[in-house]
VOSELO-186698 format. One record per residue (C-alpha): z, y, x; residue in three letters. Coordinates in steps of 0.2 Angstrom, whole numbers, plus 5000, padded with zeros to 4 digits. Last residue first. Example, Ala and Ser with C-alpha at 12.3 -4.5 7.8 and 13.67 -1.06 7.14 Angstrom:
<rs>
503649955068Ser503949785062Ala
</rs>
This chain:
<rs>
519850344428Unk519050444441Unk517150434443Unk516150404458Unk514250424455Unk513250274453Unk512150214467Unk510150194467Unk509750374465Unk510650534468Unk509850694462Unk508950804476Unk509650974480Unk510550894496Unk508950814502Unk508050984502Unk509451064512Unk509450924525Unk507550934527Unk507551124530Unk509051104543Unk508050964553Unk506451074553Unk507451224560Unk508351114573Unk506851024580Unk506950834578Unk507650744594Unk506550594600Unk506250694617Unk504750644628Unk504150824630Unk505550944624Unk505650984606Unk504351014592Unk504451204589Unk505351264605Unk504351134615Unk502651204608Unk503151384613Unk503551314631Unk501851234632Unk500951394627Unk501951494640Unk501451364654Unk499551374648Unk499551564650Unk500451554667Unk499151434674Unk499551244677Unk499151174695Unk500551234706Unk501951244693Unk501451064687Unk501650994705Unk503351074706Unk503851004689Unk503250834695Unk504250844711Unk505850904702Unk505650764689Unk505550634704Unk507050714713Unk508050704697Unk507550524694Unk508050474711Unk509750564710Unk510050474693Unk509650304701Unk510850344716Unk512250394705Unk511950234695Unk512050124711Unk513650214717Unk514450184700Unk513950004700Unk514649974718Unk516250054713Unk516349954697Unk515949794707Unk514249714708Unk514549604723Unk515749494713Unk514449484699Unk513049444711Unk514149304719Unk514449234702Unk512649214699Unk512849024697Unk511548984711Unk512249114723Unk514049064720Unk513648884723Unk512748924740Unk514249024746Unk515448894742Unk514448764751Unk514248874766Unk516048904767Unk516448714765Unk515248674779Unk516048794791Unk517748734787Unk517248554790Unk516448614807Unk518148694812Unk518948524810Unk517548434819Unk517848544834Unk516548534848Unk515048484838Unk513448474848Unk513848354863Unk515148264851Unk513748204840Unk513848014842Unk515747984844Unk516648134836Unk515348184823Unk514948004818Unk516747964817Unk517048114806Unk515548064794Unk516347894792Unk515547734799Unk514747574792Unk514147664776Unk512247624780Unk511847804781Unk513247824794Unk512647674805Unk510847734805Unk511447914810Unk512547844824Unk511047744832Unk509947894830Unk511248014838Unk511447884853Unk509547894856Unk509548084856Unk511048094868Unk510147974880Unk508648084880Unk509848234884Unk510448144899Unk512148054900Unk513848094908Unk514548234898Unk516148284907Unk517948244901Unk519448354904Unk521248334898Unk522548464900Unk524448444897Unk525248554911Unk526848634905Unk527548814903Unk525948894909Unk526149064899Unk527449124911Unk526149144925Unk525149274915Unk523549264904Unk522749414896Unk521449394882Unk520149534882Unk519749594865Unk518049584858Unk517549724846Unk518249854857Unk516949834870Unk517649814888Unk517349634887Unk518249474882Unk518649314890Unk519849234903Unk520849384910Unk522049354924Unk523849374930Unk524549244942Unk526449214943Unk526249124960Unk527148964954Unk526548974936Unk524749004941Unk524848864954Unk525448744942Unk524048794929Unk522748774943Unk523448604947Unk523348554929Unk521548624927Unk520948524942Unk521948364938Unk520948354922Unk519248374931Unk519748244944Unk520248124930Unk518548154922Unk517648114938Unk518647954940Unk518047894923Unk516347934927Unk516447834943Unk517147684934Unk515647694922Unk514447694937Unk513747514934Unk513847534915Unk512447664917Unk511147524921Unk511547434905Unk511247594895Unk509647624904Unk509047444901Unk509547464882Unk508547624881Unk507047534889Unk507247384876Unk507147504862Unk505647594870Unk504547444870Unk503647354884Unk504947294896Unk504347144906Unk504747224923Unk505747384922Unk504847544917Unk504947704927Unk505847864925Unk507047844940Unk508447764930Unk507247644921Unk506647574939Unk508347484941Unk509747524952Unk510847394958Unk509847244953Unk508347334961Unk509047314978Unk509147124976Unk507347124970Unk506847234985Unk507447104997Unk506546964989Unk504947074989Unk505147105007Unk505246925011Unk503646895002Unk502847035011Unk503346975028Unk502746795023Unk501046865021Unk500846905040Unk500247075045Unk498447065052Unk498246985069Unk498147085085Unk496647085097Unk496747195112Unk495147305114Unk494147295130Unk493047445133Unk491347405140Unk491147405159Unk489447325164Unk488647495164Unk489847635163Unk490347685145Unk489647815133Unk490347835116Unk489447895100Unk490547935086Unk490247865068Unk492047815065Unk493447925074Unk493747965092Unk495047915105Unk493847825116Unk493447965129Unk495048055128Unk496047895129Unk495047835143Unk495347995153Unk497247985149Unk497247795154Unk496447825171Unk495347685175Unk495747495175Unk495647485156Unk496347375142Unk496347465125Unk497647465112Unk497247405094Unk497047535080Unk496847435064Unk497847275070Unk499047375080Unk499347495065Unk499547355053Unk500847275065Unk501847435067Unk501947465048Unk502347285044Unk503747285057Unk504447455052Unk504347395033Unk505347245038Unk506647335049Unk506947465035Unk507047335022Unk508347245033Unk509447395033Unk509347415014Unk509647235011Unk511247245022Unk511847405014Unk511747314997Unk513647304993Unk514047475000Unk512647574992Unk513447624975Unk515047674984Unk516547564989Unk518047654998Unk519347544989Unk519147395000Unk518947505015Unk520747565011Unk521547415020Unk522947355010Unk522847185017Unk523047105000Unk521647204993Unk521547324979Unk519847334972Unk518247434974Unk517047524961Unk518447644956Unk517747784966Unk519347824975Unk520247994972Unk520948144981Unk521448304973Unk522148424986Unk523348574984Unk524948484988Unk526248554976Unk527648684976Unk526348814977Unk527048934990Unk527148795004Unk528348865017Unk527448915033Unk527148855050Unk525848945061Unk524448915074Unk525348765083Unk524348705098Unk523448535098Unk521648605098Unk522148705083Unk523648665072Unk524148715055Unk525748685045Unk526048705026Unk527648635021Unk528748595005Unk527648484994Unk526648435009Unk525148505017Unk524648475036Unk523048565042Unk522148515058Unk520748625066Unk519848555081Unk519048695089Unk517148715091Unk516548825105Unk515448965099Unk516549105106Unk516249025124Unk517849065134Unk518448885133Unk517148825145Unk517548945159Unk519448925156Unk520449075150Unk520249025131Unk520648845134Unk522448825128Unk522148955114Unk523949025110Unk523749075092Unk524549245088Unk522749325086Unk522449215071Unk521049285061Unk520049355075Unk520349225088Unk520149085075Unk518449145071Unk517949165089Unk518448985092Unk517148915080Unk517948785067Unk517848595066Unk518948525052Unk520348395050Unk521348395034Unk523048305033Unk523748265016Unk525548245010Unk526548164996Unk525048144984Unk525448174966Unk525248034963Unk525747884974Unk524247764977Unk524647714995Unk524347795012Unk524647985013Unk522948075012Unk521848095027Unk520348205023Unk518848255034Unk517848095030Unk518148135011Unk517048285013Unk517948425004Unk517448494987Unk517848684984Unk519048784974Unk519648954979Unk520649034965Unk521049214959Unk519549254949Unk519149434945Unk517649514936Unk518549534919Unk520249574928Unk519449724936Unk518849804919Unk520449754911Unk521549844924Unk520450004923Unk520649994904Unk522549964906Unk522750114917Unk521950224904Unk523250164891Unk522850064875Unk523949924881Unk525449954894Unk525049894911Unk524449724915Unk525349634929Unk524649644946Unk523049544950Unk522949424964Unk521249434972Unk521749454990Unk522949314989Unk521549184986Unk522549044978Unk522048864983Unk521148714976Unk520448574987Unk519348434980Unk519148264987Unk518048114983Unk517847934987Unk516647794987Unk515547885000Unk513847894991Unk514247884972Unk515947954973Unk515348094985Unk513948134972Unk515248144958Unk516348254969Unk514848374972Unk514548384954Unk516448434952Unk516348564966Unk514748644958Unk513748684973Unk513648864980Unk515248904971Unk515749054960Unk514848994944Unk515548814944Unk517348874946Unk517149014934Unk516548894921Unk517948774924Unk519248914923Unk518548984907Unk518548824898Unk520348794903Unk520848964898Unk520148934881Unk521148774879Unk522748864885Unk522548994872Unk522148864858Unk523748764864Unk524748924863Unk524248954846Unk524748784841Unk526448804849Unk526748964840Unk526248874823Unk527548744827Unk527048564831Unk527648554849Unk527148564867Unk525348584863Unk524148454870Unk522648534878Unk520848474877Unk519348524887Unk517548454885Unk516448494900Unk514648554898Unk513948594916Unk514648434923Unk513248314921Unk513048144930Unk511448044926Unk510448134939Unk511648074952Unk511247894947Unk509347914951Unk509848014966Unk510947884974Unk509547754972Unk508147864978Unk509147914994Unk509347724998Unk507547684995Unk506847835005Unk506347725020Unk505847815036Unk504947675045Unk505547675063Unk504247745076Unk503647645091Unk503447755106Unk504447635117Unk504947465109Unk505947445093Unk507847405091Unk508247455072Unk509847535068Unk510047625084Unk509447785077Unk509147755058Unk509647925052Unk508747925035Unk510048035026Unk510547895014Unk510547765027Unk511647865038Unk512847905024Unk513047725020Unk513547685038Unk514647845038Unk515647785023Unk515947615030Unk516547695047Unk517747805037Unk518447645028Unk518647555044Unk519547705053Unk520647755038Unk522247675046Unk521747725064Unk521347905059Unk523047905049Unk524047855065Unk523147985075Unk523548115062Unk525348065061Unk525548085080Unk524748255080Unk525848315066Unk527348255075Unk526748355090Unk526648505079Unk528548495076Unk529948445064Unk528948375050Unk530048365035Unk
</rs>
């Protein structure tokens, strides 16, 4: 337990000393990346340092290989019962929803920012807290008016605040204990913001001339442990509270490119993609600056004069083809500088060769030396990506810890939320409450290759499957996982399509569809259509045939039957039957009694 704010100040000072070397290493790489070369190269007055973009290009080429927009979320149920499986599906759906909202509600995707920090700084940190202003009350009774209102608010609500924190601002407890025992975060905030949000804070500088400035930056220090949440500002206590989450709301991880050292200095863990080539990058800047200056001095040599330099500069600072007048006997005297030495270029080539071993041209869309075929290019890309394999593993761990921490906070704060659904009745909103998070067994992995790499992996897997070296399921899970999220469901979909195709080809589907009710309905529709057609014909006949013609046709129908009928008129039929009865029987003997 931290007894007072003075104790926090002391811990903060000790941690600043402990992480000092690691932070200086991060700042050095950061300056190279951001082209802040002040003091890096000693140059004379008015000589500009060459702003090399090599470091930024290296980091960007690897950053382009990290994708966090299509995560894969798995949740291990707490049992094998049907209820446990349903709960696992619910939690998996919740996990997808949380990662999507986290990405949508941030200016920069926190997971992508963590990947960038792992590349550049060798460490990454994420902070996740609950926004008490967006905590939903429990859902009212379903199918009520209040429930509809709650549902509409829950669809648009997200109770978390998740953001990536600069590792230079974070001082976690030394060691590799997980979860982290405590964390100190240091920030710079405007004084006016603290005056408004925390009026109880006793600003020690407010009544001074310099402290009255509302834009004055105040050192803000937060201390989080499992039990406490304490905040200081300029060394004065702002508040001291109990931690409502029961866990430290920070995720801090090293890149995985370093190693544990015997001296336990964290600088051996804070290894980024530029750490081991920082010397080459700095020397490249010096050489390019020297070559640039020497080239300019050779092409644009200085002028020696006894007159006013500004007047001479205005007179001789002209381009090719200009006519210059000078006093008799006093021509301008240009200093002579040699062209850049060839040895500078050879040295520069050697330095760039060392740099290219970290990030080849293949990651930037170029082609490495000696590579002529696409297969070799794909192999070079795959080989280059193995460099950041530990970073990708660490990023997956950060995603996993994100969902597990959100679940712990939801249970501790009894959060109520909606993860999917809409106001339409066809898609029911799924409600989540704090009691649903009985354990945290989430696992997250991010897709770490570009679409072209996915296509290449797909071709390799297809060739293995056709040769019979791997099964269909292995092909789906290993080479087609960016397309097929659930292999079991894909099997069900294929079976359904196969059954429907068989029924269509055999005609059984038509028989199933043509049930008795359907047949009666179709027969009724056919009869109705015939009746309508006959009525239309009759109407046209009434409009075109005269009354005398209609009476003559009716008389003929009485004699010969209706038009189109095969029935013999009754009078003719009776006459024929009477004649047949009077004729003697032929061909068959009459029946006799014995």
